[in-house]
VOGU-3710 file (C-alpha; in Angstrom, 3 decimals, decimal comma):
1> xxxxxxxxxx> 0,000/0,000/0,000  2,927/2,362/0,695  3,927/2,216/-2,942  0,668/3,794/-4,062  1,734/7,471/-3,712  4,878/6,706/-5,679  2,769/4,985/-8,316  0,452/7,995/-8,519  3,458/10,265/-8,853  4,821/8,065/-11,626
11> xxxxxxxxxx> 1,488/8,137/-13,413  1,361/11,935/-13,187  4,921/12,204/-14,515  4,116/9,788/-17,326  1,014/11,795/-18,261  3,018/15,021/-18,254  5,664/13,405/-20,472  3,002/12,255/-22,943  1,458/15,727/-23,080  4,834/17,335/-23,629
21> xxxxxxxxxx> 5,683/14,854/-26,362  2,413/15,746/-28,112  2,693/19,518/-27,776  6,397/20,296/-27,566  8,756/20,379/-30,520  12,325/19,294/-30,234  15,285/20,944/-31,870  15,534/20,190/-35,532  19,234/19,456/-35,482  21,894/21,277/-37,434
31> xxxxxxxxxx> 20,338/23,877/-39,743  21,539/24,305/-43,312  20,905/27,966/-43,980  21,660/27,637/-47,674  19,063/24,887/-47,994  16,443/26,996/-46,230  17,185/30,007/-48,442  16,871/27,761/-51,487  13,469/26,617/-50,250  12,395/30,234/-49,722
41> xxxxxxxxxx> 13,533/31,366/-53,166  10,520/30,006/-55,146  8,271/32,310/-53,090  10,597/35,311/-53,484  11,412/34,784/-57,176  8,155/36,282/-58,585  9,033/39,514/-56,763  12,726/39,574/-57,618  12,478/42,853/-59,610  11,782/44,717/-56,366
51> xxxxxxxxxx> 14,728/42,920/-54,763  17,092/43,961/-57,554  15,876/47,559/-57,206  16,495/47,437/-53,465  19,944/45,884/-53,947  20,978/48,535/-56,474  19,822/51,267/-54,087  21,766/49,687/-51,224  25,016/49,519/-53,229  24,759/53,135/-54,385
61> xxxxxxxxxx> 23,959/54,261/-50,837  26,981/52,346/-49,503  29,234/54,014/-52,077  27,872/57,442/-51,110  28,583/56,864/-47,425  32,188/55,934/-48,295  32,667/59,203/-50,183  31,509/61,511/-47,376  34,670/61,258/-45,185  36,854/61,904/-48,259
71> xxxxxxxxxx> 34,863/65,039/-49,040  35,294/66,172/-45,428  39,068/65,508/-45,588  39,340/67,547/-48,785  37,264/70,384/-47,314  39,448/70,631/-44,175  42,937/70,205/-45,690  42,278/72,229/-48,868  39,558/74,590/-47,742  39,838/75,341/-44,010
81> xxxxxxxxxx> 43,615/75,064/-43,549  44,414/76,865/-46,818  41,576/79,401/-46,510  39,973/78,523/-49,871  36,245/79,363/-49,566  35,473/78,021/-53,044  36,673/74,562/-51,979  34,470/74,771/-48,869  31,434/75,791/-50,951  31,883/72,977/-53,458
91> xxxxxxxxxx> 32,530/70,457/-50,701  29,416/71,549/-48,784  27,201/71,345/-51,872  28,645/67,938/-52,735  27,927/66,630/-49,220  24,334/67,901/-49,397  23,869/66,237/-52,791  25,285/62,910/-51,560  23,041/62,938/-48,480  19,915/63,802/-50,506
101> xxxxxxxxxx> 20,590/61,011/-53,015  21,245/58,568/-50,153  17,935/59,368/-48,429  15,909/59,033/-51,625  17,537/55,671/-52,306  17,008/54,554/-48,689  13,277/55,218/-49,099  13,223/53,288/-52,394  15,075/50,275/-51,006  13,012/50,064/-47,788
111> xxxxxxxxxx> 9,746/50,289/-49,710  10,780/47,816/-52,419  12,242/45,311/-49,971  9,294/45,285/-47,575  6,697/45,096/-50,366  8,563/42,148/-51,906  8,765/40,485/-48,487  5,079/41,010/-47,710  4,043/39,540/-51,057  6,443/36,603/-50,816
121> xxxxxxxxxx> 5,297/35,717/-47,297  1,641/36,015/-48,355  2,431/33,438/-51,051  4,161/31,231/-48,456  1,186/31,436/-46,088  -1,176/30,502/-48,887  1,072/27,580/-49,813  1,141/26,284/-46,214  -2,640/26,717/-45,964  -3,216/24,780/-49,198
131> xxxxxxxxxx> -0,702/22,157/-48,069  -2,661/21,559/-44,854  -5,847/21,094/-46,860  -4,104/18,405/-48,901  -3,041/16,424/-45,847  -4,916/13,294/-44,931  -7,150/13,469/-41,864  -4,785/11,118/-40,032  -2,162/13,876/-39,992  -4,379/16,087/-37,825
141> xxxxxxxxxx> -5,021/13,254/-35,355  -1,590/13,870/-33,813  -1,010/17,567/-34,519  -2,086/20,227/-31,989  -4,107/22,942/-33,711  -2,061/25,681/-32,048  1,140/24,292/-33,550  -0,292/24,477/-37,064  -1,623/27,983/-36,435  1,872/28,999/-35,311
151> xxxxxxxxxx> 3,318/27,727/-38,583  1,012/29,927/-40,663  1,287/33,022/-38,451  4,224/33,444/-36,052  6,792/31,411/-37,972  6,040/33,078/-41,308  6,094/36,473/-39,564  9,564/35,644/-38,242  10,734/35,102/-41,821  9,050/38,361/-42,873
161> xxxxxxxxxx> 11,189/40,198/-40,304  14,173/39,520/-42,564  12,614/41,811/-45,147  11,203/44,314/-42,658  14,631/44,722/-41,049  16,324/45,153/-44,428  18,078/41,823/-44,789  19,626/42,872/-48,094  21,262/45,773/-46,238  23,736/43,164/-45,032
171> xxxxxxxxxx> 25,177/43,255/-48,562  25,592/47,009/-48,305  27,114/46,648/-44,839  29,698/44,209/-46,151  30,520/46,534/-49,075  30,922/49,399/-46,623  33,216/47,371/-44,371  35,471/46,368/-47,252  35,491/49,933/-48,608  36,226/51,466/-45,200
181> xxxxxxxxxx> 39,165/49,115/-44,633  40,521/49,884/-48,117  40,193/53,677/-47,752  41,683/53,698/-44,218  44,646/51,625/-45,381  45,108/53,953/-48,345  45,000/57,047/-46,133  47,404/55,703/-43,472  48,197/52,014/-43,227  49,876/52,180/-39,784
191> xxxxxxxxxx> 47,000/54,083/-38,177  44,503/51,710/-39,787  46,245/48,614/-38,401  46,280/50,141/-34,917  42,564/50,882/-35,174  41,698/47,344/-36,301  43,853/45,585/-33,672  40,903/45,204/-31,285  38,412/43,783/-33,819  39,363/40,044/-33,674
201> xxxxxxxxxx> 37,674/39,642/-30,244  34,366/40,708/-31,795  34,601/38,012/-34,454  35,509/35,413/-31,832  32,578/36,401/-29,612  30,112/36,257/-32,517  31,288/32,754/-33,368  30,890/31,650/-29,739  27,414/33,158/-29,409  26,133/32,034/-32,801
211> xxxxxxxxxx> 25,125/28,488/-31,829  23,592/29,535/-28,536  21,542/32,287/-30,132  20,288/29,897/-32,797  19,223/27,397/-30,138  17,526/30,144/-28,113  15,405/31,210/-31,074  14,528/27,605/-31,860  13,291/27,262/-28,290  11,231/30,444/-28,609
221> xxxxxxxxxx> 9,532/29,077/-31,733  8,748/25,795/-29,957  7,401/27,519/-26,844  5,258/29,833/-28,987  3,635/26,806/-30,611  3,096/25,221/-27,189  1,435/28,374/-25,859  -0,834/28,673/-28,903  -1,843/25,022/-28,548  -2,688/25,479/-24,895
231> xxxxxxxxxx> -4,716/28,637/-25,531  -6,653/26,922/-28,318  -7,458/23,972/-26,058  -8,503/26,127/-23,105  -10,774/28,413/-25,139  -12,314/25,513/-27,074  -12,912/23,557/-23,882  -14,006/26,498/-21,727  -17,383/24,895/-21,021  -15,724/21,779/-19,595
241> xxxxxxxxxx> -13,135/23,842/-17,695  -15,856/25,799/-15,928  -18,270/22,914/-15,471  -15,618/20,776/-13,737  -14,056/23,726/-11,882  -10,740/23,098/-13,619  -9,693/26,747/-13,638  -6,934/26,375/-11,029  -5,323/23,453/-12,872  -5,624/25,277/-16,205
251> xxxxxxxxxx> -4,004/28,402/-14,749  -1,156/26,357/-13,270  -0,551/24,660/-16,628  -0,548/27,990/-18,468  1,764/29,560/-15,879  4,325/26,833/-16,494  4,116/27,287/-20,261  4,312/31,066/-19,870  7,400/30,788/-17,644  9,120/28,542/-20,177
261> xxxxxxxxxx> 8,329/31,034/-22,953  9,596/33,938/-20,800  12,829/32,116/-19,951  13,459/31,299/-23,610  13,093/34,987/-24,533  15,332/36,083/-21,647  18,003/33,657/-22,861  17,893/35,164/-26,368  17,959/38,710/-24,932  21,010/37,839/-22,787
271> xxxxxxxxxx> 23,067/36,655/-25,751  22,006/39,601/-27,876  22,946/42,056/-25,086  26,357/40,405/-24,690  26,988/40,785/-28,397  25,959/44,470/-28,514  27,966/45,344/-25,396  31,077/43,691/-26,819  30,799/45,655/-30,065  30,404/48,977/-28,219
281> xxxxxxxxxx> 33,397/48,175/-26,003  35,634/47,297/-28,947  34,578/50,505/-30,750  35,613/52,577/-27,736  38,947/50,738/-27,481  39,684/51,327/-31,173  38,963/55,048/-30,880  41,187/55,286/-27,791  43,959/53,455/-29,660  43,900/56,044/-32,432
291> xxxxxxxxxx> 44,035/58,920/-29,941  47,092/57,380/-28,256  48,724/56,616/-31,611  48,411/60,237/-32,777  50,960/61,196/-30,108  53,585/59,072/-31,817  52,351/59,195/-35,412  51,334/62,707/-36,507  48,953/63,109/-39,466  46,988/65,979/-40,990
301> xxxxxxxxxx> 43,876/67,280/-39,227  41,738/66,288/-42,216  43,050/62,738/-41,995  42,125/62,599/-38,288  38,561/63,735/-39,098  38,262/61,258/-41,965  39,660/58,415/-39,820  37,198/59,216/-37,055  34,310/59,274/-39,544  35,392/55,970/-41,094
311> xxxxxxxxxx> 35,840/54,398/-37,661  32,306/55,390/-36,641  31,006/54,044/-39,952  33,019/50,862/-39,487  31,256/49,857/-36,289  27,816/50,952/-37,489  27,549/48,126/-40,059  29,127/45,681/-37,572  26,428/46,543/-35,037  23,781/46,413/-37,776
321> xxxxxxxxxx> 25,084/43,052/-38,967  24,908/41,727/-35,401  21,300/42,880/-35,081  20,397/41,436/-38,460  22,149/38,230/-37,518  19,867/38,026/-34,475  16,842/38,442/-36,742  18,373/35,944/-39,132  18,518/33,385/-36,321  14,844/33,966/-35,535
331> xxxxxxxxxx> 13,916/33,811/-39,207  15,906/30,624/-39,825  14,293/29,016/-36,781  10,881/29,948/-38,199  11,871/28,718/-41,651  13,026/25,389/-40,184  9,576/24,896/-38,650  7,641/25,946/-41,744  9,654/23,861/-44,193  9,841/21,014/-41,697
341> xxxxxxxxxx> 6,059/20,943/-41,931  6,092/21,222/-45,730  8,635/18,389/-45,933  6,222/16,053/-44,125  5,572/13,017/-46,290  4,258/9,521/-45,853  0,881/7,821/-45,808  -0,802/10,928/-44,463  -0,433/12,732/-47,772  -2,946/12,146/-50,522
351> xxxxxxxxxx> -1,639/9,447/-52,816  -1,254/10,364/-56,496  -4,231/9,886/-58,762  -4,120/6,637/-60,706  -5,995/6,421/-63,974  -8,351/3,484/-64,149  -10,614/2,712/-67,108  -14,335/2,277/-66,519  -16,389/0,059/-68,837  -20,133/0,777/-68,873
361> xxxxxxxxxx> -22,322/1,449/-65,869  -20,999/0,154/-62,531  -22,974/-2,683/-60,983  -22,199/-1,403/-57,493  -22,319/2,140/-56,121  -20,118/1,396/-53,108  -17,880/-1,559/-52,363  -15,385/-2,688/-49,757  -13,473/-5,815/-50,761  -11,565/-7,567/-47,947
371> xxxxxxxxxx> -10,761/-4,226/-46,346  -8,711/-3,989/-43,165  -7,771/-0,732/-41,487  -5,911/0,515/-38,403  -5,600/4,031/-37,075  -2,615/2,853/-35,054  -0,289/0,010/-36,097  -1,294/-3,230/-34,449  -4,755/-2,005/-33,397  -7,137/-3,046/-36,216
381> xxxxxxxxxx> -10,465/-1,243/-36,481  -11,739/-3,163/-39,527  -10,821/-6,787/-40,270  -11,255/-8,065/-43,846  -14,643/-6,394/-44,305  -16,501/-6,960/-47,571  -19,587/-4,876/-48,270  -21,432/-4,169/-51,528  -24,094/-1,463/-51,967  -26,152/-1,292/-55,145
391> xxxxxxxxxx> -27,075/2,056/-56,750  -30,133/3,506/-54,991  -29,896/1,086/-52,057  -30,213/2,414/-48,485  -27,882/0,604/-46,092  -27,801/1,169/-42,334  -24,621/0,444/-40,380  -25,207/-0,397/-36,735  -23,193/-1,829/-33,891  -21,590/-0,951/-30,576
401> xxxxxxxxxx> -19,373/2,128/-30,244  -15,978/1,452/-31,790  -17,218/-1,360/-34,034  -15,964/0,474/-37,191  -19,153/2,012/-38,615  -17,900/5,569/-39,093  -14,558/4,241/-40,313  -16,344/2,710/-43,308  -17,596/6,122/-44,426  -14,142/7,641/-43,820
411> xxxxxxxxxx> -12,614/5,055/-46,171  -15,307/5,641/-48,807  -14,527/9,372/-48,742  -10,823/8,505/-48,697  -10,170/10,497/-45,586  -7,962/7,514/-44,796  -6,554/4,766/-47,019  -7,305/1,134/-46,266  -4,438/-0,835/-44,769  -5,307/-3,699/-47,119
421> xxxxxxxxxx> -8,102/-4,529/-49,539  -9,856/-2,283/-52,059  -12,461/0,459/-51,629  -14,510/1,284/-54,731  -17,041/3,982/-55,571  -19,055/3,588/-58,794  -16,877/0,622/-59,644  -13,589/2,537/-59,400  -10,851/2,230/-56,827  -10,999/5,415/-54,760
431> xxxxxxxxxx> -7,219/5,695/-55,145  -7,820/6,130/-58,869  -10,192/9,085/-58,426  -9,122/12,704/-57,967  -9,980/13,732/-54,436  -12,391/16,527/-55,461  -14,205/14,325/-57,978  -14,612/11,550/-55,404  -16,011/13,776/-52,676  -18,429/15,539/-54,990
441> xxxxxxxxxx> -20,230/12,216/-55,181  -20,997/12,371/-51,440  -23,118/14,541/-49,203  -22,381/13,921/-45,531  -24,519/14,902/-42,552  -22,466/14,330/-39,364  -23,630/14,290/-35,794  -21,410/17,199/-34,773  -22,155/19,914/-37,304  -19,528/22,579/-37,944
451> xxxxxxxxxx> -20,790/25,932/-39,197  -18,385/28,435/-40,707  -18,473/32,197/-40,145  -20,852/33,797/-42,647  -24,594/33,419/-43,062  -27,017/30,526/-43,142  -27,057/30,851/-46,935  -23,264/30,591/-47,325  -23,175/27,647/-44,903  -25,804/25,781/-46,913
461> xxxxxxxxxx> -23,867/26,477/-50,117  -20,701/25,203/-48,324  -18,116/26,519/-50,772  -20,321/26,492/-53,864  -21,839/29,619/-55,377  -24,674/30,713/-53,024  -28,088/30,441/-54,696  -30,923/31,783/-52,552  -33,705/29,987/-54,419  -31,837/26,679/-54,355
471> xxxxxxxxxx> -31,024/27,024/-50,627  -34,628/27,857/-49,698  -35,856/24,898/-51,749  -33,466/22,594/-49,844  -34,770/23,935/-46,531  -38,371/23,573/-47,689  -37,863/19,955/-48,728  -36,632/18,999/-45,260  -39,352/21,036/-43,542  -36,969/23,579/-41,995
481> xxxxxxxxxx> -37,648/26,718/-44,035  -40,318/28,057/-41,693  -38,048/27,539/-38,662  -35,256/29,671/-40,121  -37,583/32,287/-41,605  -38,771/33,047/-38,088  -35,461/34,797/-37,541  -35,448/38,514/-38,520  -32,859/38,027/-41,272  -34,025/34,586/-42,400
491> xxxxxxxxxx> -31,334/32,686/-44,259  -29,185/35,840/-44,219  -28,800/35,464/-40,454  -25,149/35,831/-39,478  -23,576/32,647/-38,107  -21,438/33,324/-35,066  -18,313/31,308/-34,258  -19,056/27,583/-34,669  -22,781/28,370/-34,953  -23,135/29,327/-31,298
501> xxxxxxxxxx> -26,301/31,362/-31,999  -28,137/28,261/-33,297  -29,444/25,310/-31,341  -28,042/21,822/-31,944  -31,221/20,880/-33,826  -31,054/23,970/-36,040  -27,425/23,279/-36,886  -28,383/19,727/-37,818  -31,153/20,960/-40,115  -28,722/23,340/-41,807
511> xxxxxxxxxx> -26,430/20,366/-42,358  -29,296/18,447/-44,005  -30,001/21,416/-46,263  -26,283/21,592/-47,082  -26,354/17,947/-48,165  -29,408/18,504/-50,368  -27,923/21,648/-51,898  -24,962/19,604/-53,102  -27,193/17,181/-55,071  -24,726/14,327/-54,620
521> xxxxxxxxxx> -25,459/10,760/-55,673  -24,581/9,276/-52,258  -26,047/10,562/-48,995  -24,276/9,653/-45,746  -26,067/10,185/-42,425  -23,715/9,724/-39,480  -25,925/9,908/-36,365  -27,552/12,806/-38,214  -30,791/12,832/-36,198  -29,208/12,412/-32,780
531> xxxxxxxxxx> -29,495/16,123/-31,919  -32,989/16,715/-33,297  -36,050/16,694/-31,048  -38,938/14,325/-31,739  -41,146/16,950/-33,407  -38,397/18,109/-35,736  -37,401/14,524/-36,496  -40,995/13,659/-37,448  -40,989/16,400/-40,072  -37,527/15,346/-41,204
541> xxxxxxxxxx> -38,484/11,688/-41,564  -41,316/12,639/-43,911  -38,894/14,667/-46,001  -36,333/11,851/-46,071  -38,680/9,677/-48,132  -38,294/12,159/-50,950  -34,600/12,746/-50,343  -33,712/9,075/-50,748  -35,219/8,835/-54,217  -32,498/8,375/-56,817
551> xxxxxxxxxx> -29,722/8,346/-54,203  -27,624/5,689/-52,596  -27,723/5,992/-48,822  -25,449/5,019/-45,957  -27,007/5,511/-42,521  -25,236/5,319/-39,185  -27,843/5,807/-36,476  -29,183/4,488/-33,209  -32,750/5,699/-33,650  -35,061/2,916/-34,721
561> xxxxxxxxxx> -37,208/5,222/-36,868  -34,204/6,009/-39,060  -32,762/2,500/-39,304  -35,920/0,493/-40,010  -36,506/2,442/-43,255  -33,229/1,120/-44,674  -33,295/-1,573/-47,368  -30,588/-3,475/-45,515  -29,061/-3,339/-42,055  -25,403/-4,310/-41,629
571> xxxxxxxxxx> -24,358/-5,120/-38,069  -20,704/-4,514/-37,121  -18,986/-6,126/-34,163  -15,298/-5,738/-33,302  -14,372/-4,607/-36,806  -16,198/-7,329/-38,722  -19,668/-7,766/-40,187  -21,583/-9,949/-37,753  -24,851/-10,148/-39,705  -26,964/-8,291/-42,240
581> xxxxxxxxxx> -30,536/-8,260/-43,482  -33,785/-6,311/-43,101  -35,075/-5,105/-39,758  -37,641/-7,909/-39,530  -35,181/-10,602/-40,632  -32,585/-9,593/-38,063  -35,115/-9,433/-35,251  -36,392/-12,869/-36,177  -32,853/-14,228/-36,237  -32,346/-13,259/-32,590
591> xxxxxxxxxx> -28,694/-12,388/-33,027  -26,621/-9,327/-32,143  -29,027/-6,876/-33,780  -31,931/-8,248/-31,765  -29,896/-7,767/-28,586  -28,958/-4,216/-29,582  -32,603/-3,518/-30,355  -33,648/-4,817/-26,995  -30,973/-2,926/-25,067  -30,709/0,342/-26,998
601> xxxxxxx> -33,924/0,776/-28,960  -36,563/-0,581/-26,586  -36,987/2,708/-24,755  -37,285/4,645/-27,995  -39,801/2,111/-29,275  -41,927/2,570/-26,150  -41,890/6,343/-26,579
//
């Protein structure tokens, strides 16, 4: 008995480890910056004209900044010291002209660079969004929503910072550094070498901090995804949190995540501060070295002014490069995450379309031939199931929870691929049908209806062109038009987030209208009447008689009134078909269906 607290502690630790494994993201290993830039280039390439304009502006601006100290040297040695006012006038006008040209070009390069970045990142976001829509449903079974949201928002924004901060300016900074070194050596080689004697420590420090800064920004990206996941879960499950008084536990969990995120940012700030402080210190040491050297190595006053100007300019691009390197680390960490997602492959991706000839009219509308399926390896949900549905036939799938009923419809829609066996629709292997063509054949009414932001009309159209007359006809046919017209705006009523301003029954009726609007050849009802009251269901059942005409139907339901109208009832048990037949035949047989009827449907039958 004394081991029980230890066991409970172990269980809690194990649970925490599982949660962290699901939500947290480990380091991605050594990053190959060149590879990431190559992956970014296809999104930047359409906007390369703006980049070339920005680059040209940067190079001209860098050249102008290198000329300014030379103009100042000339003005002092030839104008001030020799008393030539004409030289001073020309030098002053030249400096004004250089500065004006530089500022105009700075505006052009900032505008061009940020516009190109905004457009490129918009293309990248759209690509990630489309990529997620192409993933198989199984992918989302083990991906926190917040993590995926982070990919499309925070991580792409981190890459955008490269453009917003003027990443191409690094080219200009490097040109300036090379030019400054060349001009200082040309003016006075000894003084230049003295000035640069203290710069190697900066390079050494940057090398030492580089790996740590990269790791810090990777951690920030991971903690951001973890925080977004937690916030999504807490807001989505707010009803449960409040109903079970879980607020204290939720706050404690968020506090831990928030502390981790804070500590990751503090770590990045620490390394960045160390880098900036080191650069400022070395700049001061270099300036002091020149002052001391002037006592032993006299030069003209103009040369002193020019050297001072070049020295200030020398450390400006170094500091700017350090800051841009910090942003580069953040951007590369974001790019690793985004392209790590885009590089995801395997069975979760939609398989390529395979052409398959079709001869004549198919004898079967739907078919599963020796199909087995597992969501997790080694845990079969379906075991060598064979099922054939003729065109126009209405088949009900019943059985205990977890028997595999809903999985059958998921395989027909190719939300998942069968582990073994063949799934056919209209006589064709679903793997040989383009995804959009396959799913246009189906209209699905689920138990948990999801409504998108918009209006009732746009939700009924569900991605198709909204047609008011067609939508109202669909509502009329299921007997729901009068219910929705009672609202002030009718079918133009705004749908709040997840349809919160509609009852469960109203959302279900909208889903039925959505299925009718699609005019598909196969209608799938997955517990579709579970959330509808008896009065509404009575009206719906009368409408269903008309809806079934000319359509193949697959019904997953527990309500007797829905199932007994099916042409055939297929009973699933532990992933296999236990029996099938009409309602009367199965009752007479006294098998599993009769037991289910007695246990689950007797109360409904009495009502």
